[in-house]
Kinemage of the C-alpha trace (Angstrom):
@kinemage 1
@onewidth
@group {chain A} dominant
@subgroup {mainchain}
@vectorlist {calphas} color= white
{ca unk a 1} P 1.037 -12.495 3.327
{ca unk a 2} L 2.074 -12.816 -0.286
{ca unk a 3} L 4.522 -10.932 -2.456
{ca unk a 4} L 2.477 -9.343 -5.272
{ca unk a 5} L 3.586 -10.123 -8.831
{ca unk a 6} L 1.873 -7.153 -10.489
{ca unk a 7} L 0.093 -3.896 -9.690
{ca unk a 8} L -3.232 -5.459 -10.707
{ca unk a 9} L -3.084 -7.734 -7.625
{ca unk a 10} L -3.386 -4.762 -5.253
{ca unk a 11} L -6.869 -3.341 -4.670
{ca unk a 12} L -8.621 -0.744 -2.542
{ca unk a 13} L -9.205 -2.284 0.881
{ca unk a 14} L -6.079 -4.456 0.845
{ca unk a 15} L -3.641 -4.253 3.737
{ca unk a 16} L -0.067 -3.962 2.489
{ca unk a 17} L 3.447 -3.608 3.862
{ca unk a 18} L 5.408 -0.967 1.969
{ca unk a 19} L 8.744 0.807 2.176
{ca unk a 20} L 7.991 4.458 2.887
{ca unk a 21} L 10.293 7.003 1.282
{ca unk a 22} L 9.220 9.712 3.733
{ca unk a 23} L 9.455 7.655 6.940
{ca unk a 24} L 12.440 5.610 5.713
{ca unk a 25} L 10.877 2.462 7.177
{ca unk a 26} L 8.404 -0.321 6.389
{ca unk a 27} L 4.777 0.545 7.155
{ca unk a 28} L 1.651 -1.632 7.197
{ca unk a 29} L -1.469 0.300 6.122
{ca unk a 30} L -4.651 -0.130 4.100
{ca unk a 31} L -5.052 0.939 0.453
{ca unk a 32} L -7.799 3.589 0.311
{ca unk a 33} L -7.326 4.765 -3.277
{ca unk a 34} L -5.694 3.580 -6.495
{ca unk a 35} L -4.868 5.941 -9.344
{ca unk a 36} L -2.784 6.586 -12.430
{ca unk a 37} L -0.519 9.502 -13.242
{ca unk a 38} L 2.394 10.225 -15.590
{ca unk a 39} L 4.594 7.801 -13.591
{ca unk a 40} L 2.052 4.956 -13.678
{ca unk a 41} L -0.061 3.309 -10.983
{ca unk a 42} L 0.021 4.689 -7.456
{ca unk a 43} L -1.751 3.890 -4.200
{ca unk a 44} L -2.894 6.122 -1.353
{ca unk a 45} L -2.733 4.427 2.039
{ca unk a 46} L -3.991 5.113 5.544
{ca unk a 47} L -3.657 3.406 8.883
{ca unk a 48} L -6.993 2.134 10.194
{ca unk a 49} L -6.557 4.141 13.416
{ca unk a 50} L -5.154 7.274 11.751
{ca unk a 51} L -7.228 10.375 10.979
{ca unk a 52} L -5.249 11.268 7.873
{ca unk a 53} L -3.999 9.411 4.831
{ca unk a 54} L -0.281 8.838 4.329
{ca unk a 55} L 1.490 11.847 2.747
{ca unk a 56} L 3.036 10.016 -0.214
{ca unk a 57} L 1.937 8.268 -3.372
{ca unk a 58} L 3.079 4.666 -2.992
{ca unk a 59} L 4.319 2.900 -6.128
{ca unk a 60} L 4.145 -0.821 -6.857
{ca unk a 61} L 7.899 -1.283 -6.367
{ca unk a 62} L 7.542 -0.011 -2.771
{ca unk a 63} L 4.923 -2.632 -1.852
{ca unk a 64} L 6.569 -5.753 -0.441
{ca unk a 65} L 3.653 -7.814 0.895
{ca unk a 66} L -0.153 -8.042 0.678
{ca unk a 67} L -2.153 -9.517 3.552
{ca unk a 68} L -4.384 -12.392 2.405
{ca unk a 69} L -5.686 -13.785 5.715
{ca unk a 70} L -5.724 -13.278 9.461
{ca unk a 71} L -5.837 -16.504 11.441
{ca unk a 72} L -7.193 -16.290 14.978
């Protein structure tokens, strides 16, 4: 895992650890969408085994880590 330096380092398909405002905890999910609104860049995330996407727009400052490799 790495700590991202900028929003441009996070892409659709990446697995990230973020601090959820709604759940009040750290969650590890996959980025399924990236967008822009009046507050700037946001990400929509979803757990691989979940039917539904997460209910909040995640901002760059909430993302703490990006997965770069899985070693078996």
